[in-house]
C-alpha positions as CSV (number, residue, x, y, z in Angstrom):
1,M,140.2,281.5,47.0
2,K,142.1,284.0,44.9
3,T,145.7,283.4,44.3
4,R,146.7,287.0,43.6
5,L,149.4,288.3,46.0
6,P,149.6,290.0,48.5
7,V,148.9,286.7,50.2
8,L,148.2,287.4,53.9
9,F,145.5,290.1,53.6
10,M,143.9,287.9,50.9
11,M,144.0,285.0,53.4
12,L,142.6,287.2,56.2
13,S,139.7,288.6,54.0
14,T,138.6,285.0,53.5
15,L,139.5,283.4,56.8
16,V,138.2,286.0,59.3
17,S,134.7,285.5,57.9
18,Y,134.8,282.1,59.7
19,Q,134.7,281.6,63.5
20,V,138.3,280.6,64.0
21,H,139.7,279.7,67.3
22,A,143.0,279.5,69.3
23,T,144.1,282.8,70.8
24,V,142.0,285.1,68.6
25,E,138.6,286.5,69.4
26,W,137.4,287.6,66.0
27,N,134.1,289.0,67.1
28,S,135.6,291.2,69.8
29,P,138.4,293.3,68.4
30,P,140.0,295.8,70.9
31,E,137.9,299.0,71.1
32,S,140.9,301.3,70.4
33,L,144.4,301.3,69.0
34,E,145.7,301.8,72.5
35,K,143.9,298.6,73.7
36,L,145.1,296.7,70.6
37,V,148.7,297.6,71.5
38,E,148.2,296.7,75.1
39,T,146.7,293.3,74.3
40,S,149.4,292.3,71.8
41,D,152.5,290.4,72.8
42,L,154.4,291.2,69.6
43,I,154.0,294.1,67.2
44,V,156.2,294.0,64.0
45,V,156.4,295.5,60.6
46,G,157.2,293.1,57.8
47,K,156.0,290.7,55.1
48,V,154.8,287.2,54.8
49,K,157.9,285.3,53.4
50,E,156.4,281.9,52.7
51,I,153.8,279.4,53.7
52,L,155.3,276.6,55.9
53,D,152.4,274.3,56.5
54,N,148.7,273.8,56.0
55,S,147.4,270.8,58.1
56,I,144.9,269.7,60.7
57,F,145.3,271.1,64.2
58,Y,143.9,269.8,67.4
59,G,144.8,272.6,69.8
60,Y,147.5,273.1,72.4
61,Q,145.8,271.3,75.3
62,D,146.8,268.0,76.8
63,S,144.0,266.1,75.0
64,A,145.3,267.1,71.5
65,E,146.9,263.7,70.8
66,E,143.8,261.9,72.0
67,L,141.6,264.1,69.7
68,A,143.9,263.2,66.8
69,R,143.4,259.5,67.5
70,L,139.6,259.8,67.9
71,D,139.4,261.9,64.7
72,K,140.4,258.7,62.7
73,Q,137.4,256.9,64.2
74,T,134.6,259.4,63.7
75,P,133.0,261.0,60.7
76,I,132.7,264.3,62.6
77,P,135.9,266.4,62.3
78,L,137.5,267.0,65.6
79,G,140.2,269.3,64.4
80,I,140.6,272.5,62.3
81,Y,143.1,273.6,59.8
82,K,146.1,275.7,60.6
83,T,148.2,277.6,58.1
84,D,151.6,278.6,59.3
85,F,153.4,281.6,57.6
86,L,157.0,282.6,58.0
87,L,157.3,286.3,58.6
88,K,160.2,288.5,57.4
89,V,160.4,291.3,59.9
90,S,161.9,294.7,59.1
91,Q,161.0,296.5,62.3
92,F,160.1,295.4,65.9
93,I,157.8,297.8,67.7
94,K,156.9,295.7,70.7
95,G,158.1,292.4,72.2
96,R,161.4,291.8,70.4
97,Y,162.9,290.2,73.5
98,I,160.2,287.5,73.7
99,V,161.1,286.1,70.3
100,E,163.5,283.1,70.5
101,D,164.7,283.4,66.8
102,R,163.9,286.7,65.1
103,K,164.4,285.1,61.6
104,K,161.8,282.4,62.3
105,I,158.7,284.1,63.5
106,V,155.7,281.9,62.6
107,L,152.3,283.4,62.2
108,R,149.5,280.8,62.5
109,I,145.9,281.3,61.2
110,T,143.3,278.7,61.9
111,S,140.1,277.9,60.0
112,P,137.6,275.1,59.7
113,N,138.5,274.8,56.0
114,K,141.7,273.7,54.2
115,L,143.6,276.4,52.3
116,A,142.5,276.1,48.7
117,R,145.3,275.7,46.1
118,F,147.9,275.6,48.8
119,K,150.8,274.5,46.6
120,S,149.9,277.0,43.9
121,I,149.9,279.9,46.4
122,K,153.1,278.7,48.0
123,N,154.9,278.5,44.6
124,K,153.7,282.0,43.5
125,M,155.0,283.5,46.7
126,K,158.4,282.1,46.0
127,E,158.3,283.2,42.3
128,K,157.1,286.8,43.0
129,P,158.2,287.8,46.5
130,G,158.2,291.5,45.4
131,K,154.4,291.4,45.1
132,I,153.8,290.6,48.8
133,H,152.8,293.7,50.7
134,K,154.4,295.1,53.8
135,Q,152.2,295.0,56.8
136,V,152.0,295.8,60.5
137,F,151.1,292.7,62.6
138,F,149.6,292.8,66.1
139,L,150.3,289.3,67.5
140,R,149.7,287.1,70.5
141,K,152.1,284.4,71.5
142,N,150.9,280.7,71.3
143,P,152.1,278.0,73.7
144,D,154.3,276.5,71.0
145,N,156.1,279.9,70.3
146,T,154.1,280.5,67.1
147,Y,152.0,283.7,67.0
148,S,148.3,284.4,66.2
149,I,146.7,287.6,64.9
150,N,145.2,289.7,67.6
151,S,141.6,290.0,66.2
152,I,140.5,291.2,62.8
153,M,142.5,294.4,63.5
154,G,145.7,292.4,63.9
155,A,147.0,292.6,60.3
156,M,147.1,296.0,58.7
157,Y,148.8,296.8,55.4
158,F,150.6,299.8,53.9
159,K,148.9,301.4,50.9
160,N,149.9,304.4,48.7
161,T,147.0,306.7,48.3
162,P,146.7,309.8,46.1
163,N,147.8,313.0,47.8
164,K,145.3,315.9,47.8
165,A,148.0,318.4,46.7
166,P,147.9,318.9,42.9
167,A,151.5,317.7,42.3
168,G,152.0,315.8,45.5
169,N,153.5,312.3,45.7
170,P,151.2,309.5,46.9
171,T,150.9,309.2,50.7
172,E,151.5,305.9,52.4
173,R,148.7,305.0,54.8
174,I,147.8,302.1,57.0
175,I,144.6,300.2,55.9
176,V,142.6,297.2,57.2
177,K,141.0,295.0,54.6
178,F,137.9,292.9,55.6
179,N,135.4,291.1,53.4
180,G,136.8,292.8,50.3
181,K,136.5,296.4,51.7
182,E,139.2,298.7,53.0
183,Y,138.9,300.6,56.2
184,I,141.0,303.2,58.1
185,P,141.8,301.5,61.4
186,Y,140.0,303.1,64.3
187,G,139.4,306.2,62.1
188,I,143.0,307.3,62.5
189,D,143.4,309.0,59.1
190,V,147.1,309.9,59.1
191,D,150.1,308.8,57.1
192,A,151.9,305.5,57.9
193,E,154.8,307.1,59.7
194,E,152.4,308.9,62.1
195,F,150.4,305.8,62.6
196,L,153.5,303.8,63.6
197,G,154.4,306.7,65.9
198,A,151.1,306.4,67.6
199,I,151.7,302.7,68.1
200,Q,155.1,303.4,69.6
201,Y,153.7,306.0,71.9
202,F,151.2,303.5,73.3
203,V,153.9,300.9,73.7
204,E,156.1,303.3,75.7
205,S,153.1,304.5,77.8
206,N,152.2,300.9,79.0
């Protein structure tokens, strides 16, 4: 895996190619921005601050402890890997009152594979926090008060793009990155402020 920051969309471009589980249905993203907003418990603008953990995960169900015990007795893996990220939030758009501690919002991404070069990536994030990109996260709450990405559309990032005007400043837009390619989410080709305004409109409409 590449270790270049920004970390989360690099993680997502790799991890969403797998069939991950928990609260995310990667193959069935909401069909519209309105539906993405409606099906998200928490929508925030912010950055990944650090990686907290990368370990084997057996789910939230009652049998999780039993699976962990059985995993030691069988050559077939019974768990998957979870990577927990601490988010630094600059703006709450939806769900701020469901968060127990606004400074400790944990984003969890699951994958069948262990995060490569975990310590190296973690150290680089601490050394160069300014290189981590700002993003808008559409999240679903997990039973243990962590949060998972709401489908492959659940982590969008801000990108400066050239303005068509001859002497214009770059325009900040919202982009989705998947499998190394960039996409305009739901074909909404507007600047970042207008995009966030559309999200806020759908929040207030529901």
